[in-house]
C-alpha atoms as one frame of an Amber mdcrd trajectory, in Angstrom:
protein
 -45.016 -52.707-171.845 -45.058 -55.230-168.996 -44.195 -58.046-171.419 -41.215
 -56.059-172.747 -39.912 -55.449-169.221 -40.219 -59.139-168.331 -38.405 -60.149
-171.526 -35.600 -57.676-170.872 -35.243 -58.947-167.307 -35.116 -62.554-168.545
 -32.334 -61.730-171.001 -30.378 -59.855-168.309 -30.644 -62.753-165.854 -29.624
 -65.254-168.529 -26.550 -63.249-169.414 -25.686 -62.850-165.728 -25.930 -66.595
-165.142 -23.788 -67.337-168.204 -21.130 -64.888-167.063 -21.176 -66.296-163.532
 -20.798 -69.853-164.828 -17.822 -68.781-166.893 -16.205 -66.847-164.058 -16.559
 -69.804-161.685 -14.334 -71.942-163.909 -11.353 -69.763-162.965  -8.670 -72.041
-161.534  -7.837 -71.037-157.938  -4.109 -70.398-157.726  -1.771 -70.062-154.751
   1.182 -67.734-154.975   4.584 -69.378-154.934   6.892 -69.010-151.971  10.228
 -67.316-152.521  12.019 -70.630-151.886   9.908 -72.273-154.591  10.750 -69.525
-157.073  14.429 -70.042-156.321  14.077 -73.781-156.969  12.353 -73.135-160.299
  15.183 -70.842-161.380  18.270 -72.589-159.993  17.259 -76.256-160.257  14.655
 -76.463-163.018  16.169 -73.816-165.298  13.374 -71.260-165.705  13.951 -67.503
-165.613  11.859 -64.778-163.968   9.902 -64.031-167.144   9.073 -67.694-167.680
   7.634 -67.913-164.181   4.965 -65.436-165.287   4.024 -67.546-168.333   2.998
 -70.608-166.363   0.254 -70.971-163.722   1.398 -71.655-160.146  -0.193 -75.131
-160.086   1.952 -76.184-163.061   5.088 -74.662-161.567   4.379 -76.490-158.315
   3.974 -79.763-160.226   7.339 -79.212-161.915   8.959 -78.822-158.494   7.241
 -81.945-157.153   8.335 -83.950-160.215  11.968 -82.837-160.078  11.701 -81.329
-163.561  14.545 -80.092-165.747  13.935 -77.655-168.604  15.409 -79.102-171.801
  14.101 -76.723-174.468  12.277 -73.414-174.996  11.407 -70.879-177.691   9.527
 -67.567-177.996   8.253 -66.023-181.240   6.073 -63.061-182.233   3.679 -63.566
-185.145   1.378 -61.218-187.040  -1.866 -62.445-188.580  -3.402 -60.599-191.525
  -7.002 -60.136-190.404  -7.897 -58.583-193.779  -6.314 -61.341-195.831  -8.310
 -60.648-198.995 -10.387 -57.870-200.520 -13.472 -59.925-199.682 -12.412 -60.099
-196.050 -11.784 -56.359-195.965 -15.194 -55.539-197.374 -16.881 -57.894-194.912
 -14.990 -56.390-192.015 -15.593 -52.821-193.247 -11.931 -51.981-192.788 -10.861
 -48.337-193.090  -7.132 -48.585-192.503  -4.848 -51.334-193.818  -2.594 -50.915
-190.776  -5.472 -52.242-188.679  -5.502 -55.480-190.689  -2.758 -57.065-188.601
  -3.125 -58.628-185.183  -0.142 -59.804-183.136   0.342 -62.857-180.964   3.206
 -63.982-178.736   3.861 -67.723-178.759   6.037 -69.656-176.336   7.007 -73.304
-176.015   8.823 -75.279-173.346   9.859 -78.881-172.796  10.815 -80.563-169.533
  11.981 -83.978-168.483  10.331 -85.035-165.217  10.687 -88.005-162.908   8.748
 -90.889-164.390   5.928 -92.660-162.591   6.235 -95.703-164.882   8.966 -98.284
-164.514  11.100 -98.643-167.636   9.966 -95.346-169.184  11.036 -91.736-169.187
   8.492 -88.917-168.924   8.387 -85.497-170.599   6.187 -82.429-170.227   5.418
 -80.281-173.285   3.901 -76.811-172.847   2.747 -74.198-175.358   1.513 -70.702
-174.438  -0.130 -67.901-176.408  -1.098 -64.309-175.650  -2.515 -61.801-178.103
  -0.682 -58.480-177.731  -2.787 -56.912-180.512  -6.302 -58.435-180.304  -7.672
 -60.300-183.339 -10.593 -58.937-185.298 -11.960 -62.409-186.014 -12.997 -64.104
-182.763 -13.930 -67.606-183.858 -12.567 -71.004-182.763  -8.766 -71.207-182.952
  -6.474 -74.143-182.202  -2.990 -74.761-180.828  -1.092 -77.993-181.371   1.969
 -79.931-180.239   3.409 -82.267-182.857   6.325 -84.684-182.708   7.665 -87.191
-185.263   6.650 -90.821-184.984  10.358 -91.711-185.012  10.707 -90.159-181.544
   8.635 -93.063-180.189   6.894 -90.756-177.730   3.447 -91.963-176.704   0.479
 -90.530-174.808  -0.856 -91.861-171.508  -4.473 -92.950-171.982  -7.566 -92.920
-169.787  -9.712 -96.001-169.149 -11.985 -94.705-171.929  -9.140 -94.615-174.447
  -8.664 -90.835-174.502  -5.453 -88.825-173.899  -4.635 -88.533-170.212  -2.429
 -85.932-168.491  -3.622 -83.302-170.963  -4.583 -79.772-169.979  -5.503 -76.648
-171.873  -6.685 -73.252-170.716  -8.310 -70.243-172.337  -8.303 -66.859-170.579
  -9.915 -63.580-171.509  -9.773 -60.089-170.048 -12.340 -57.487-171.111 -11.196
 -53.869-171.295 -13.139 -52.993-168.124 -11.691 -55.859-166.065  -8.418 -55.993
-164.132  -8.147 -59.769-163.806  -8.066 -62.581-166.334 -11.002 -65.002-166.346
  -9.955 -68.537-167.281 -11.551 -71.810-168.249  -9.675 -75.128-168.009 -10.184
 -78.347-169.941  -8.615 -81.803-169.818  -9.945 -82.707-173.280  -7.806 -82.571
-176.423  -9.720 -81.483-179.537  -7.564 -83.660-181.827  -4.887 -86.254-181.125
  -2.863 -89.199-182.304  -0.922 -91.267-179.746   2.295 -91.304-181.777   2.443
 -87.778-183.217   0.749 -85.215-180.967  -2.300 -83.355-179.677  -4.291 -80.170
-180.305  -6.667 -77.996-178.273  -9.312 -75.534-179.408 -10.134 -72.086-178.040
 -13.474 -70.355-178.566 -12.342 -66.712-178.598 -14.755 -64.410-176.788 -16.086
 -61.321-178.539 -15.630 -57.879-177.023 -14.172 -54.414-177.460 -10.364 -54.699
-177.241 -10.810 -58.103-175.614  -7.499 -59.696-174.603  -6.879 -63.425-175.026
  -4.309 -65.892-173.687  -4.038 -69.589-172.976  -1.964 -72.720-173.115  -1.831
 -76.365-174.136   0.136 -78.966-172.182   0.742 -82.676-172.482   2.797 -85.347
-170.736   4.352 -88.015-172.966   6.418 -91.138-172.312   9.305 -92.873-174.065
  11.155 -96.115-173.434  14.081 -95.493-171.096  16.494 -96.773-173.753  15.329
 -94.239-176.354  17.717 -91.330-176.746  18.672 -88.707-179.306  17.839 -85.183
-180.494  14.283 -84.228-181.370  12.267 -81.343-182.809   8.856 -80.595-181.318
   6.575 -78.504-183.540   4.153 -76.027-181.969   1.450 -74.330-184.060  -1.307
 -71.780-183.567  -4.134 -71.769-186.111  -6.227 -68.595-186.407  -9.607 -68.841
-188.116 -10.910 -66.034-190.343 -14.538 -65.594-191.521 -15.879 -69.056-190.580
 -15.414 -72.801-190.363 -12.949 -74.715-188.208  -9.192 -75.215-188.157  -8.345
 -78.546-189.807  -5.751 -81.006-188.541  -3.543 -83.366-190.545  -1.991 -86.572
-189.233   1.437 -87.247-190.708   4.462 -89.276-189.564   6.413 -86.028-189.076
   3.878 -84.900-186.463   0.300 -83.739-185.962  -0.146 -80.413-187.807  -2.684
 -77.626-188.320  -3.635 -77.086-191.960  -3.333 -73.610-193.550  -6.285 -72.694
-195.786  -7.943 -69.688-197.417  -9.654 -68.859-194.136  -7.056 -70.346-191.768
  -3.682 -68.790-190.988  -1.102 -70.855-189.137   1.905 -69.723-187.113   4.408
 -72.496-186.488   7.711 -72.772-184.666   9.749 -75.509-183.062  12.069 -76.374
-180.223  15.010 -78.765-180.269  16.387 -80.771-177.388  18.408 -83.837-176.540
  16.902 -86.586-174.433  17.206 -87.998-171.865  18.474 -85.311-169.481  17.770
 -86.789-166.046
């Protein structure tokens, strides 16, 4: 009996430490001043709803960099969580209406003041939030892809990895009032001429809510100009495995498969703007 109690206590403490470690990764955010909100709306081109989609530290950076919004898009997508009869039997589904989850996807592009002589700088941002939680909580991915003809390129670290990259995954259990978030500066997949991707390990839980974003700064020669399409994708994994990525001249892409569903959408903008 004593051994059982000790084991139970060990498990409880382990879970508590894991939860605490996760909670501590929450990015501390300062609320924006009213004057800053006005700048974001009147000068940068965001609206009130868009201010809620982006963390304050990113909004503050846009102000500091004299940003100008040059493109945006919002879509709603439904994923079929019971994609096949096999899936349905594994999931023990009772109602086909419960087979569909729903996710809201948003994308934005900004031109910002460049910190490199002879080059222009752009900020690409993709956001997701599940409005109807997914049944399958595995490892999903979100990507930003652009054609090699755009001649955009990634800033690199001294170790040869993408720099100025950020992604965030947030979760909110049913019994919690606040989102708990974890940030990363590491891209899961990338190619310097066609885009980046980030992965999100969805947390299990009853009616668990999920949201997050991917963001990346890119550069282009100051003489490059034209109209471009940026492709954003969200890949949702079903049953098992990982979301695969393809590297093509038209842009980095997530690969649909039997156990991978992909929602994709794009934004169009002319550059330069500043």
